[in-house]
N, C-alpha and C positions, 0 to 999 in steps of 0.2 A: 381109395374113396370111390364108391359107386355114385355116379351122377343120378340124382333122383329123376324119376320119370317125368315129373312136372317140368323139368328143364327142356324136355322134348318140345313142349308147347312154345317155349321161348326160342329154342334153337331152330325150329322148323322155318319160320319166316327169314331168319338170318341165313340159313342154308339156301333157301330159294333165291334170295337176292344175290347171294354170293355166286350161285350157279349162273344166274343171269349175267353177273359181272364177268365171270370166268368165260362164258361163251362170247360175250360181246367184245371183250378186250383181250382175250387170250387166244381163242381159236375160232375166229370168224371165217370159217371155211374148212375144207378138208386138209389132210396132211399133204396132199399131192398138188395143192395149188389153190389159190384164193379166187373169188369171183373176179372176173375181169371186166364186167360191164360197168359203165360209168353213169353217174347221175349228174346232170348238168342243168344250169339255168339257160333259158332261151337266149339271153344276150351275153353269153360267155365272152369274156375278154373285154367287155366295155363296162360292165356293171361294177360299181363300187359299193361295198356294204354300208359305208357311212352315209350313203344317200337314201337308204331305205327309211321311210318315215316311222317313227316310234309310235306305237299305239298307246303306251303309257309313259309319256315323256316326263323327265325329271325337271321340275321347275327351278330348283336351286341346288347347285352341286356342293358337296362337301369338298373343300379344297385341301390340297397338300399343306403341311406345315411350312411356314416361312422362316427365314433366318438360318443361321449356321447350325450345324449339328451340335448337340451338347457334348461336353467332354466326358465320353464314356470310358470305363476302365479298359485297360489293355487286356486282350484275351490271350494272345499268343505268348508262349514261353520265350524268354530272352536267350536265344541260342548263342553259343560261342562262335566267334568269327574264325577261329582257328581249330577246326575239328581234329580229333585223333586220326593219324594217317591210316591206320588199319581200318578203322570204322569208315573213313571216307572212301577207301578203295572198295570195300564191301558194298557201300551204298551205291557207288557208281556202277558196279557190276550188276547189282540187282535192278537198278533203274533201267539199264539197257535191256535186261531180260523182260521186264514188264513191257517196255516199249516195243520189243520185238513181237510179243504176243498181241499187243494192240494192232501192230502192222499186219500180222497174220489174219486177224479177224477182219480188219478193214479191207485188205486185199480180197478176201473171200466175198465180202459184200460188193466190192467194185466189179469183180469178175462175174458173179452169178446173179446179182440183184440190183444193179445200179439203177437209181431213181425209183426203185420200189421201196416198200417199207422195211422188209427184212429179208435176209438170206437164210435159207435152210441149210444148216451146217453138215447134214448127212447126205441129202439127196441132191443138193444144188438147186433146188427149186427157189422161187421167190414168192414172198407173201405180201399182201397188202392188208395190214391189220389196224392201221390208225389213219384212215382217210385216204391213203394212197398218195401221199405227198412226200415220199422219200424220207420216212421217219428216221431210219438209221442214219442217213446222211445228215439230216438237220440235227439230230441228237448228238452227233459226233463232231460237229463243227468246232466247238471249243476244245475238245480233246485233241483234235488235229493241230490246232494252234498251240496249245500248251506243250504238246510233245514235239513240236518242231516240224511237222509235216506241212510246210507252207505251200508247196506246189499242189498237194492234194486239197488243201484248204481252198485255194483259189479255184481249182476245178470244181469243187463242191459248191462254192458261192455262185459260180456261173450256172450251175444246175438249179440252184435256189431261185435265181432270177426268172426261171421259166415256170415256176410253180403258179398254178391258177386256182384260186380259192372260190371259184364259181362252179367247180366240178369236183366230184369225189366218187370213190368206189363204194361209199356207204351212204345209205339214206339217212342214217342216224349217226350223229357224232357224239363222242364222249367229250364234253366240254373240259373236264378236269385233265384228262390225258392229253388233249390237244393243247391245252394251255401250258402244262408243265414241260412237255416234250418239244413242241414246235415254238410257241411264243418264247418260252424259256430259252430254248436253243438259239433262236435268232438274237434275243437280247444279250445273252452272254457273249456270243461271238462278236456282236457289235461292240460291246464294252471292251473286249480284248483287242479288236482289230481296227475299229472305227470305220469299217466298210458300210457305206450308207445303204447299199442294197439290203443288208440284213435288217436295219432299222425299218426300212420301207415295208419289208415283208412282215415284220412283227406288227406294224401298225395295221397293215391290210388284214391280217388274221385276227388281230385284236378287235378291229371294227366288226368282223364277222361274229366273233364270240360274244361281243357286247349285245348283239341282237337276242341272244339267249336270255338276257336279263330283262327283256321287254315283257314283263308280266305285271299283273295288278299290284303285287307287293314288292316288285323288283328283286325277288328271289330267283336265281337262275334255274333254267331247265337243264339238268345235268346230262340226260341222254336226249339229245336235241335233234328233231327233224328239221333240218335247215331249209329244205325246199318248201315245206309248209309255211315256215316263217317268211320266206321270200314272197310267197303267194298271198300273204296277208291273213293267214289263218290266226284266229285268236290263240294266245298262248297263256299258260299258267304253269307254275312249278308243280312237280309231282308231290304226292303225299307220302311216299315211302322211299327214302333216299339215303345213300351212304353219307355219313357226316363229313368224311374227308373230302368228298367231291364238292361239297358246298363251301367248306371252310379252308380249302387249300389253293385259293386263287390269289392270295394276298400279294405275294412278292412280285409275281409277273405283272399284275395290273398296276401295282404301285410303281414299278420300274417304268412301265409304259408312260404313265403320267409324268414321272420325273424327267424322262427323256424328251417327251413331246410337248409338255406344258398343257396337255389336254386333261382337264380334271375329271372327265366322265369315268375313266377307268378306276381311279382311286375312289371316287364316289360309289361306284358299283360294289366294291369289296368292303368299303367302310360301313355301308348299310348292313351287310351281312355280319360284320364284327359286332355291331351294336346289338344285334339280336342275340348272338352267342353270349355276349357280356351280360345282357339283361336277364338271361335265363340260366346263367351258370350255377347260381345257388338254389335253383328251383327244381333241379333234376332229381331222380331217385338216388343218385350218388352225387350229392352237392360238391361242386368244384370241378366236375367233369361232365361231358355230354355223352349221350348214348351213341352206339354205333349207327343206329338208324334214327333219322329225324324226319320231320314233316314240314318241308318248306312251303307247301301249298297254303297251309294255314299258319305258318310261322310258329310251329310248335317244336321246340328242340328238347323236350323234357320227358318224352313218353317211353323211351326204350328201357329194356332190362339188362342190356349187355354193355359193359364199359371196359375199355382197355386202350393200350397204346399200340396195338398190333393192326392187323388187316382191317381196312375200311375206316380206320380212325386216325392212323399214325400221323400223317402230315398236317392234320388239323392242329395238333399240339406242337409239332416241330416248328410250325411257322410263327408261333407266338413270339419267342425271343428273336427270331430272325427278322420279323417285321419291325420289332422294336429297334433293331440295329439299322435296318434299311431306312427307317424314318428318323434316324439320328437321335433317338431317345425322346422325341417330341410328343409321342403318344403313350403316356404312362399306363393306359389301360391294358396294353399288351404285356407289360411286366406284371400287372395286378392279376390278370387272368392266368398267366403262367404260374405265378406263385400259389394260386389256389389249386391248380392242376397238380403241381409237384407235391404239395402237402397231402392231397388225397391219394396220389399214386404211392407215396411212401407208406401210407396207412393201409391201403386196400389192394394194391397191385404187386408191389415188389416183395419177393420172398426168397429166402435162402433155400436152395435145393439140396437134398441129401446127395452126397457124392462120395465115391470110394476114397478119394484123397483128402476128404474133410476140408476142402477149399472153402474159404469165406467169400462166397460169390453171391450174386443176385440174378434173378430172372424177373421179367415182368409178365404177370399173368393176366387173367380176365376176371373182373368182378361181375357176378350174376346176382340180380336182385329178384327175390321171389315176391309173391303176391302180398306178403305181409311186410315188405320192406327190409327183410333180412338180407345181409350181404354174405355171399359165399364165394370163396376164391376157386376158380378153375385154374389149376397150376399148369397151364399150357404154355410151353415155350414156342415162340414164333420167330423165324428169321426176320420177318418184317419189323418186329419190335426191337431188334438190336440197335436201331438208330438211337434209341433212348439214351444210351450211355454217352453218345456224342452231344446230344441236346443238353443233358444235365451238366456235362463238363463245361460247355461254352457258357451256359447260364450261370454256373457257379462263379465264373469270372465276371461276367457281364453284370450280374445283380449283386455282386459282393457277398456271396454265401459260401465261403470256403469249405464249410463242413460238408456241403453236398458234393464236393469233388471226390470224396471217398465213396459216396454212393455211385457216382459215375464210373469210378474205377472198378467197383464190384460188378456193375452191370456189364461193362465191357468184358471183364474176366469171365462172367457167366456165359457169354456168347463164344468166347474162345474155348471154354470147356466143352461146349456143345459141339464144336468142330472136332476137337480131339477125342470125343467120346463115341466115334463111329469107326468102322473098319477102314473107310476111305479118308478119314480126317476131314470130312465135309459135313456141315451142319444140315440136318433135314429141314424142310419147310416148317413142319410142326412136330412137336412131341409133348408128352406129359412127363413132368418131373414129380418128385415127392417133396412137399414142403417140410422143412425141419420142424419137428415137434418138441425138441428140447434145446436149451440154450447152447449146449456144446455141439450139437448136430453131428454126433459121431456116426460113422457108417454102420448100417444095420442091414445085414443080408436078408434077414427074415422080413423086415419092414418093406424092403424092395420087392420081395417075392409076393407079399400080400397085396401091394399096390398094383403089381402087374396082373394078378388074378382079378382084382376088383375092376380093372379097366376092361375086362372081357365083357362085363355087363350081361346083356341078354343073349349074346352070341353063344352058340353051343360049343362047349369045351369041357372035356372030361379028364384031362390029364393033370399032372402035378404042375406046380409053379415052375419048377426047373425045366420041365418039358416045354412049357409055354415060352419061357425065356429063350430056350434053344431054337424052337420052331420059328419064333418071330424075330430072332437075332437081336434081342435086346441087350444093350450093354449097361453096366452098373449105373443106376441113377435114372435111366429111362424106364418109365412104367408102360408106355406104349408110344408108337410113332405113327400117327394117323396119315401123315403125308411124308413119304420117304425121299422125295425128290430134292435135288439141288438144282435150282433153275437159274444159276449165274447171278444170284442176287448180290447187291452191294452193301446192305445195311451193316453187317458186322465190320467190314473193312472201313466203311465210312466212320463208324464210331471209334475205331482204333486210330484212324488218321486224326480225327478231331481231338481225341484225348492226348495223342502224342504231341500235337501242335500246342496244346494247353500246358502239358507237363514236361515235355522233353525227355520222357522216360524211354531210353533206348531198348529196354526189354520188350516194349510193345512192337518194335520193328522186327525183333527176332521172332517173336511169336507169330506175327503176321506173315513172315516169310515161310514158315511151315504151312500156313494156310494156303499161301500162293502156290507153293510147290504141289500141294494136293489138288488144288483147282486146275492147275496147268496139266497135271498128269491125267486126270480123269475126264476133262472136258474137251481137250484139244482133238480136232479132227483134221483130215487132209484139207478141208475147206476153211474151217473157222473154229468155233468152240460150240459145244452142245450141252443141253440139259442132261444131268445124270438122273436116271429114273429111280434108283434105289441106292442110297448112300451106305446102306448096311451090307452091300455086296461088293467085293473088290472088282469084279469084272461085270458090273451091272450094265445093261443096255442103256444106250443114250436116246434122248428124244430129239426129233428133228426141228429144234427151235433155238434161236438165238435172239432173245429180246433186245430191243434197242438199248436198254439200260446196261448191257454188258460193256459196250464201248463208250457209252455216255457217262456211266457211274462207276461200275466195279473196277475196270482197268484204270480209270482216271484216279480213283482214290488210292489204288495200289501205287500208281506212278507218283502221285503227290506225296505219299508217305516216304518215298525214297528220293524225292527231289530236294533241292536245297530249301531251307526253311523260309526264305524270302519269296519263293515262288507261290503265288496265290495266298498271301498272308491272311489269316483270319481277321486281322485288324484293318484290312483293306477291302476284303471281299466277303460276301455272304452267299452261300450256296442254296439254290432252290432244291426241292425234293428230288429232282432229276440230276443233281450235282452240277447244275449250270451256275457259274459264278456271276453275280451282279456286283458292280462296283459300289462300295459304300460311299455315301455323300461326304464331302469334306468341307 
């Protein structure tokens, strides 16, 4: 399928904001080192963010629900207390190997980038990418605790105590990233350890982020100049914003209110929820929200692109999770999720053509043209792989057992994408071919036609076979726009969630093949690195190890092979950075 030229008009603004997102949150500096100058407030060390007067104060706060949590359905499978001896021996061996890889990555960070945001796994440089507040350290706190590195945990907490949120290496902060990585990291580590330093730091930073909500309509500024706010400059939300960055603050701010008793944090996010709920049926794809929204004027209906992937993912992920964290007392989160999943089944999920005729699903993107027509862009995204886990948990939580099969097919779709490359690593993005017949039998000719169609306006004068060979396409992939593997967690996250829901041992076997490929192709002498091209066996690596590698990816691999009672899904809810918050009892 050739994407019509009219889509260029729709994709251009998305591309531009994605580029801005990429630059601000992925490469804020050169490969050889990040900016080292600091931006500070004049009264560093004495100022507290909660003392800053609000320009648009809230007169009446929305309170947390009172009373005991409702009796929600069990999510986690009832595992046997006496596992098979051979299975248990294999589990313990694999658990140790995952733990050793975490230790390798953590030691690389300790040696080369202690108290910085990230370690560079090839050069040994250190990067400050998220405020300069030791992002990898904070993001890894709960991983250290869960995996039993208690001495390192205590050393890291001592470093946390020194963090100063009146100074940063960045003039502009990403409120979403700061919230999920730092506040989420502090809260989860506190829930696990009870160390009061961690809760104090979560509150300090929460008070700082709360100032970003001080706008006329109480919608947050997602890329926030914190110094201007301190100096009393007038604030208002932006008019062109990634929907996930507005809608994915729920769990962290709710948990802050639960632990502190301060209603302002829950009030802040519940106001956002009410706007999303009010406009859910008014968008161009009713039931879902566009990738780009307008918080300045509180318009969440205008965009043309809808999906569960990049820039929208955690907006949807948080709906059932917030329902759990609130003990089932806010039914609007279930209602919103049910509308989302109904629309996703109709407009996003598709069965891809594949050589083994596997009955699997991928989640694509719905594009809405000027006439309101819906067209599927069958792009697979690693980021969208979380959906299988979301659907699995929700099938149990909301008593919709038929959707568990959908969850299984979505997870298997991402496993297929891993096995369908030379390295057994899934690329960041690729295009598949939606099945056009009920049987979905493999068709070599159809695959070749789809590959040629994806060339579009690019000059190419060879045959389909030569195109496939030159671009190293494997059967079922029509093109691969982004060939990197950047250490992402979403696929193993979904496998872990589905395994804990179903107890299907086959999932752990398939995941181990993925882990061996990840270990083989990403490990360096220092830590683990990005793979630049998953279609090449000896592809060069990129000098980057994002904090989610130790916060999420390795944690989910570890938990997959840990005993089932460790971080039970009936006791904990994971934020989008894999930070576990204790569910209320």
